[in-house]
C-alpha angles and dihedrals in degrees: 000000000000113000102199143030094263090046093051093048092043094048092051093044095044092051094048088048089053091052092048092047090052088056096255124124097203101199089060096053111061094086092061088053103040096034089210105074123214138108123292111277135213120236092270093051103258117130122252110243136220118340094004093059090052094043096049091047086055091049093048088052095045093048100035097241119167104190119086093212126100129178146155121268089252092052089050092053091048087057091049097260135123127214111235115247092238094047119144106233125211131181140238119217130221135174121241134175140215129194116241119196110238126220116274117254128223090284090052094249117132124199118217120230127216109222117199120210138168124252129182140198130199120264134179132208114244088239084072095050126079129210100026122142109279095250090071090069126076119261124210112260122193117240119267116259112260101232101031127036117232083219096049095122092053092045093050094048092048095053095036092061091057114092094219126138111239126188121193131213141059129063101278136084117208149132117242107214094186096054097025100231136119116233114208134175114241113283089246093062090070124087090238142359087251092056091050091051091048094055090042087056092052093052092046086056088059089046089059092059092063115124090245091059127025092346099215111187107192089124142282105225114102114242102020127114097256094051087048089060091047090055089051091051091049091050093052092043089051090051090051091051090048093050090049089051092045096240134117122269117234129198112222118230091243091050093051088072087072096064093086089047091050088052092053091049094045093050091049099045123031091193096057097090089050091053092045091049092050092048091046090053090053092048092048091048089050092053096043092051090071091061091050092052091049091051090050091051092050092049091051090051093051090047094050 
Protein backbone atom coordinates (compact mmCIF):
# COMPACT_ATOMS: atom_id res chain seq x y z
CA UNK A 1 0.00 0.00 0.00
CA UNK A 2 1.34 3.48 -0.76
CA UNK A 3 2.88 5.15 2.26
CA UNK A 4 2.91 8.81 1.30
CA UNK A 5 1.04 11.39 -0.72
CA UNK A 6 3.31 11.08 -3.73
CA UNK A 7 3.19 7.28 -3.61
CA UNK A 8 -0.64 7.22 -3.47
CA UNK A 9 -1.00 9.64 -6.38
CA UNK A 10 1.65 7.79 -8.37
CA UNK A 11 0.12 4.36 -7.70
CA UNK A 12 -3.33 5.46 -8.85
CA UNK A 13 -2.03 7.34 -11.89
CA UNK A 14 0.36 4.58 -12.96
CA UNK A 15 -2.41 1.96 -12.77
CA UNK A 16 -4.76 4.08 -14.90
CA UNK A 17 -1.95 4.72 -17.38
CA UNK A 18 -1.34 0.97 -17.65
CA UNK A 19 -5.02 0.33 -18.40
CA UNK A 20 -5.13 3.07 -21.04
CA UNK A 21 -1.93 1.76 -22.64
CA UNK A 22 -3.55 -1.67 -22.80
CA UNK A 23 -6.43 -0.17 -24.78
CA UNK A 24 -8.96 -0.09 -21.93
CA UNK A 25 -10.76 2.98 -20.63
CA UNK A 26 -11.43 1.59 -17.15
CA UNK A 27 -14.32 3.81 -16.10
CA UNK A 28 -16.33 2.55 -19.08
CA UNK A 29 -16.03 -1.14 -18.28
CA UNK A 30 -17.50 -1.85 -14.83
CA UNK A 31 -21.00 -2.45 -16.17
CA UNK A 32 -19.84 -5.30 -18.39
CA UNK A 33 -18.33 -6.88 -15.28
CA UNK A 34 -20.93 -6.24 -12.59
CA UNK A 35 -23.94 -6.46 -14.90
CA UNK A 36 -25.71 -4.00 -12.63
CA UNK A 37 -24.06 -0.68 -13.36
CA UNK A 38 -23.54 2.01 -10.81
CA UNK A 39 -20.72 3.56 -8.88
CA UNK A 40 -18.67 1.75 -6.23
CA UNK A 41 -20.49 1.74 -2.89
CA UNK A 42 -19.38 1.87 0.72
CA UNK A 43 -20.57 -0.82 3.10
CA UNK A 44 -23.60 1.27 4.12
CA UNK A 45 -24.63 1.84 0.48
CA UNK A 46 -23.43 5.40 -0.14
CA UNK A 47 -21.39 5.97 -3.32
CA UNK A 48 -17.69 6.69 -3.25
CA UNK A 49 -16.91 10.15 -4.65
CA UNK A 50 -14.19 11.75 -6.75
CA UNK A 51 -10.97 9.84 -7.21
CA UNK A 52 -12.16 6.93 -5.04
CA UNK A 53 -15.03 6.27 -7.42
CA UNK A 54 -12.69 6.20 -10.42
CA UNK A 55 -10.00 4.23 -8.60
CA UNK A 56 -12.30 1.47 -7.33
CA UNK A 57 -13.84 1.18 -10.80
CA UNK A 58 -10.31 0.61 -12.08
CA UNK A 59 -9.62 -2.02 -9.41
CA UNK A 60 -12.92 -3.81 -10.07
CA UNK A 61 -11.98 -3.97 -13.74
CA UNK A 62 -8.41 -5.07 -13.02
CA UNK A 63 -9.35 -7.83 -10.56
CA UNK A 64 -12.62 -8.92 -12.19
CA UNK A 65 -14.90 -8.11 -9.25
CA UNK A 66 -18.66 -8.10 -9.83
CA UNK A 67 -19.91 -6.54 -6.59
CA UNK A 68 -20.20 -2.77 -6.26
CA UNK A 69 -19.53 -2.86 -2.49
CA UNK A 70 -16.20 -2.20 -0.78
CA UNK A 71 -15.41 -2.17 2.95
CA UNK A 72 -12.72 -2.60 5.58
CA UNK A 73 -12.14 -5.94 7.31
CA UNK A 74 -13.69 -4.56 10.50
CA UNK A 75 -16.80 -3.38 8.66
CA UNK A 76 -17.11 -6.83 7.09
CA UNK A 77 -16.94 -8.47 10.53
CA UNK A 78 -19.61 -6.11 11.89
CA UNK A 79 -21.87 -7.29 9.06
CA UNK A 80 -21.20 -10.93 9.85
CA UNK A 81 -18.66 -11.46 7.08
CA UNK A 82 -15.07 -12.63 6.93
CA UNK A 83 -12.41 -11.48 4.44
CA UNK A 84 -10.83 -14.44 2.66
CA UNK A 85 -7.20 -15.15 3.45
CA UNK A 86 -6.20 -14.81 -0.21
CA UNK A 87 -8.22 -11.60 -0.75
CA UNK A 88 -6.75 -8.87 -2.96
CA UNK A 89 -6.76 -5.61 -0.95
CA UNK A 90 -7.21 -2.17 -2.43
CA UNK A 91 -7.26 1.21 -0.75
CA UNK A 92 -9.52 4.22 -0.35
CA UNK A 93 -7.98 7.69 -0.36
CA UNK A 94 -8.80 10.66 1.82
CA UNK A 95 -7.29 14.07 2.30
CA UNK A 96 -5.89 15.22 5.63
CA UNK A 97 -4.01 18.29 6.87
CA UNK A 98 -1.36 19.26 9.38
CA UNK A 99 -0.31 22.67 10.62
CA UNK A 100 3.27 23.79 9.91
CA UNK A 101 4.71 26.75 11.76
CA UNK A 102 5.93 29.43 9.39
CA UNK A 103 9.07 31.55 9.62
CA UNK A 104 8.73 34.71 11.78
CA UNK A 105 8.61 38.03 9.93
CA UNK A 106 10.44 41.22 10.90
CA UNK A 107 7.94 41.81 13.69
CA UNK A 108 8.58 38.36 15.10
CA UNK A 109 5.14 37.06 14.07
CA UNK A 110 4.91 33.71 12.32
CA UNK A 111 1.93 32.53 10.30
CA UNK A 112 1.11 28.84 10.41
CA UNK A 113 0.47 26.99 7.17
CA UNK A 114 -2.06 24.22 6.63
CA UNK A 115 -0.43 21.46 4.57
CA UNK A 116 -2.74 19.04 2.76
CA UNK A 117 -1.70 15.46 2.13
CA UNK A 118 -3.25 12.15 1.11
CA UNK A 119 -3.84 9.17 3.37
CA UNK A 120 -5.29 5.78 2.59
CA UNK A 121 -6.84 2.78 4.29
CA UNK A 122 -7.33 -0.80 3.11
CA UNK A 123 -10.66 -1.93 1.67
CA UNK A 124 -11.87 -5.19 0.15
CA UNK A 125 -14.49 -5.91 -2.46
CA UNK A 126 -17.52 -7.90 -1.26
CA UNK A 127 -16.58 -10.64 -3.75
CA UNK A 128 -13.60 -11.34 -1.46
CA UNK A 129 -15.74 -11.51 1.69
CA UNK A 130 -17.76 -14.53 2.80
CA UNK A 131 -20.96 -14.47 4.84
CA UNK A 132 -22.32 -11.04 3.96
CA UNK A 133 -26.07 -10.47 3.39
CA UNK A 134 -27.04 -11.45 -0.15
CA UNK A 135 -27.57 -7.91 -1.45
CA UNK A 136 -23.80 -7.25 -1.26
CA UNK A 137 -23.21 -9.69 -4.10
CA UNK A 138 -23.91 -9.01 -7.78
CA UNK A 139 -27.13 -10.26 -9.31
CA UNK A 140 -27.52 -11.27 -12.98
CA UNK A 141 -29.18 -8.52 -15.01
CA UNK A 142 -30.50 -9.12 -18.54
CA UNK A 143 -29.00 -6.98 -21.32
CA UNK A 144 -30.74 -3.78 -22.29
CA UNK A 145 -32.93 -3.99 -25.44
CA UNK A 146 -31.20 -2.52 -28.44
CA UNK A 147 -33.80 -0.06 -29.65
CA UNK A 148 -35.51 0.98 -26.44
CA UNK A 149 -33.80 1.35 -23.10
CA UNK A 150 -35.41 -0.39 -20.15
CA UNK A 151 -34.42 2.74 -18.25
CA UNK A 152 -35.89 5.19 -20.76
CA UNK A 153 -38.28 6.90 -18.34
CA UNK A 154 -35.42 7.55 -15.93
CA UNK A 155 -33.16 8.78 -18.75
CA UNK A 156 -35.83 11.13 -20.13
CA UNK A 157 -36.62 12.55 -16.70
CA UNK A 158 -32.94 13.25 -15.97
CA UNK A 159 -32.22 15.17 -19.17
CA UNK A 160 -35.63 16.89 -19.37
CA UNK A 161 -34.93 18.63 -16.07
CA UNK A 162 -31.71 20.24 -17.39
CA UNK A 163 -32.30 23.67 -19.03
CA UNK A 164 -29.84 23.08 -21.86
CA UNK A 165 -30.43 23.95 -25.52
CA UNK A 166 -30.17 20.87 -27.74
CA UNK A 167 -30.12 20.96 -31.53
CA UNK A 168 -30.68 17.79 -33.56
CA UNK A 169 -29.20 16.75 -36.88
CA UNK A 170 -25.95 15.97 -38.63
CA UNK A 171 -23.43 13.31 -37.72
CA UNK A 172 -21.52 15.06 -34.92
CA UNK A 173 -22.08 15.43 -31.19
CA UNK A 174 -20.52 18.51 -29.57
CA UNK A 175 -21.09 21.45 -27.25
CA UNK A 176 -20.79 24.94 -28.74
CA UNK A 177 -19.18 27.08 -26.06
CA UNK A 178 -19.64 30.27 -28.08
CA UNK A 179 -23.36 29.86 -28.73
CA UNK A 180 -24.11 27.74 -25.66
CA UNK A 181 -25.94 24.79 -27.21
CA UNK A 182 -25.48 21.04 -27.56
CA UNK A 183 -25.52 19.53 -31.02
CA UNK A 184 -26.66 15.90 -31.21
CA UNK A 185 -27.42 13.57 -34.13
CA UNK A 186 -30.98 12.25 -34.14
CA UNK A 187 -31.51 9.54 -31.52
CA UNK A 188 -32.13 6.95 -34.22
CA UNK A 189 -28.58 7.43 -35.49
CA UNK A 190 -27.17 5.65 -32.43
CA UNK A 191 -26.87 1.89 -32.07
CA UNK A 192 -29.06 1.96 -28.96
CA UNK A 193 -31.00 4.30 -26.71
CA UNK A 194 -28.38 3.72 -24.02
CA UNK A 195 -25.57 4.74 -26.39
CA UNK A 196 -27.46 7.92 -27.23
CA UNK A 197 -27.90 8.74 -23.54
CA UNK A 198 -24.23 8.10 -22.87
CA UNK A 199 -23.06 10.62 -25.49
CA UNK A 200 -25.73 13.10 -24.36
CA UNK A 201 -24.30 12.84 -20.84
CA UNK A 202 -20.81 13.57 -22.17
CA UNK A 203 -21.92 16.71 -23.98
CA UNK A 204 -23.89 17.91 -20.95
CA UNK A 205 -20.68 17.55 -18.97
CA UNK A 206 -19.09 20.10 -21.33
CA UNK A 207 -22.22 22.25 -20.95
CA UNK A 208 -21.62 22.55 -17.19
CA UNK A 209 -18.22 24.14 -17.83
CA UNK A 210 -19.64 27.24 -19.54
CA UNK A 211 -18.72 30.58 -17.94
CA UNK A 212 -22.35 31.11 -16.91
CA UNK A 213 -22.33 27.85 -14.93
CA UNK A 214 -19.27 26.18 -13.34
CA UNK A 215 -16.82 28.23 -15.41
CA UNK A 216 -14.10 25.62 -15.94
CA UNK A 217 -11.05 27.20 -17.52
CA UNK A 218 -8.87 24.33 -18.70
CA UNK A 219 -8.92 25.82 -22.19
CA UNK A 220 -11.10 25.95 -25.28
CA UNK A 221 -8.72 25.20 -28.17
CA UNK A 222 -8.96 21.68 -29.59
CA UNK A 223 -5.85 19.60 -29.20
CA UNK A 224 -4.03 21.55 -26.51
CA UNK A 225 -3.27 20.15 -23.08
CA UNK A 226 -5.98 22.16 -21.34
CA UNK A 227 -8.70 20.98 -23.68
CA UNK A 228 -7.47 17.43 -23.24
CA UNK A 229 -8.09 17.72 -19.48
CA UNK A 230 -11.56 19.13 -20.16
CA UNK A 231 -12.27 16.08 -22.31
CA UNK A 232 -11.12 13.84 -19.47
CA UNK A 233 -13.46 15.66 -17.07
CA UNK A 234 -16.33 15.20 -19.53
CA UNK A 235 -15.58 11.49 -19.90
CA UNK A 236 -15.53 10.99 -16.13
CA UNK A 237 -18.69 13.07 -15.65
CA UNK A 238 -20.45 11.12 -18.37
CA UNK A 239 -19.48 7.87 -16.66
CA UNK A 240 -20.90 9.18 -13.37
CA UNK A 241 -24.18 10.19 -15.01
CA UNK A 242 -24.44 6.81 -16.73
CA UNK A 243 -23.79 4.96 -13.49
CA UNK A 244 -26.46 7.03 -11.75
CA UNK A 245 -28.95 6.10 -14.49
CA UNK A 246 -27.86 2.45 -14.48
CA UNK A 247 -26.64 2.33 -18.07
CA UNK A 248 -23.27 1.67 -19.72
CA UNK A 249 -20.87 4.47 -20.57
CA UNK A 250 -19.70 4.66 -24.18
CA UNK A 251 -16.71 6.42 -25.65
CA UNK A 252 -17.56 8.21 -28.88
CA UNK A 253 -15.24 7.66 -31.84
CA UNK A 254 -14.25 11.35 -31.89
CA UNK A 255 -13.49 11.24 -28.15
CA UNK A 256 -11.30 8.15 -28.45
CA UNK A 257 -8.62 10.30 -30.08
CA UNK A 258 -7.98 11.89 -26.69
CA UNK A 259 -6.72 8.70 -25.06
CA UNK A 260 -3.15 9.36 -26.23
CA UNK A 261 -3.41 12.95 -24.97
CA UNK A 262 -4.70 11.74 -21.59
CA UNK A 263 -1.69 9.45 -21.35
CA UNK A 264 0.70 12.35 -21.96
CA UNK A 265 -0.99 14.48 -19.31
CA UNK A 266 -1.13 11.68 -16.72
CA UNK A 267 2.51 10.79 -17.25
CA UNK A 268 3.55 14.43 -16.85
CA UNK A 269 1.39 15.26 -13.82
CA UNK A 270 0.48 12.69 -11.18
CA UNK A 271 -2.17 15.02 -9.74
CA UNK A 272 -4.07 15.44 -13.02
CA UNK A 273 -6.47 12.53 -12.49
CA UNK A 274 -7.28 13.85 -9.00
CA UNK A 275 -8.12 17.30 -10.40
CA UNK A 276 -10.19 15.80 -13.21
CA UNK A 277 -12.10 13.54 -10.80
CA UNK A 278 -12.90 16.48 -8.50
CA UNK A 279 -14.11 18.64 -11.39
CA UNK A 280 -16.17 15.72 -12.73
CA UNK A 281 -17.80 15.23 -9.34
CA UNK A 282 -18.76 18.92 -9.32
CA UNK A 283 -20.20 18.68 -12.83
CA UNK A 284 -22.18 15.56 -11.98
CA UNK A 285 -23.60 17.18 -8.83
CA UNK A 286 -24.57 20.25 -10.87
CA UNK A 287 -26.47 18.16 -13.44
CA UNK A 288 -28.12 15.93 -10.86
CA UNK A 289 -29.38 18.92 -8.86
CA UNK A 290 -31.84 19.76 -11.64
CA UNK A 291 -33.56 16.38 -11.20
CA UNK A 292 -33.74 16.90 -7.45
CA UNK A 293 -35.32 20.32 -7.93
CA UNK A 294 -37.86 18.90 -10.39
CA UNK A 295 -38.75 16.10 -7.96
CA UNK A 296 -39.30 18.65 -5.18
CA UNK A 297 -41.59 20.74 -7.39
CA UNK A 298 -43.62 17.67 -8.37
CA UNK A 299 -43.99 16.67 -4.73
CA UNK A 300 -45.17 20.15 -3.81
CA UNK A 301 -47.77 20.08 -6.60
CA UNK A 302 -49.14 16.75 -5.38
CA UNK A 303 -49.31 18.06 -1.83
CA UNK A 304 -51.10 21.28 -2.84
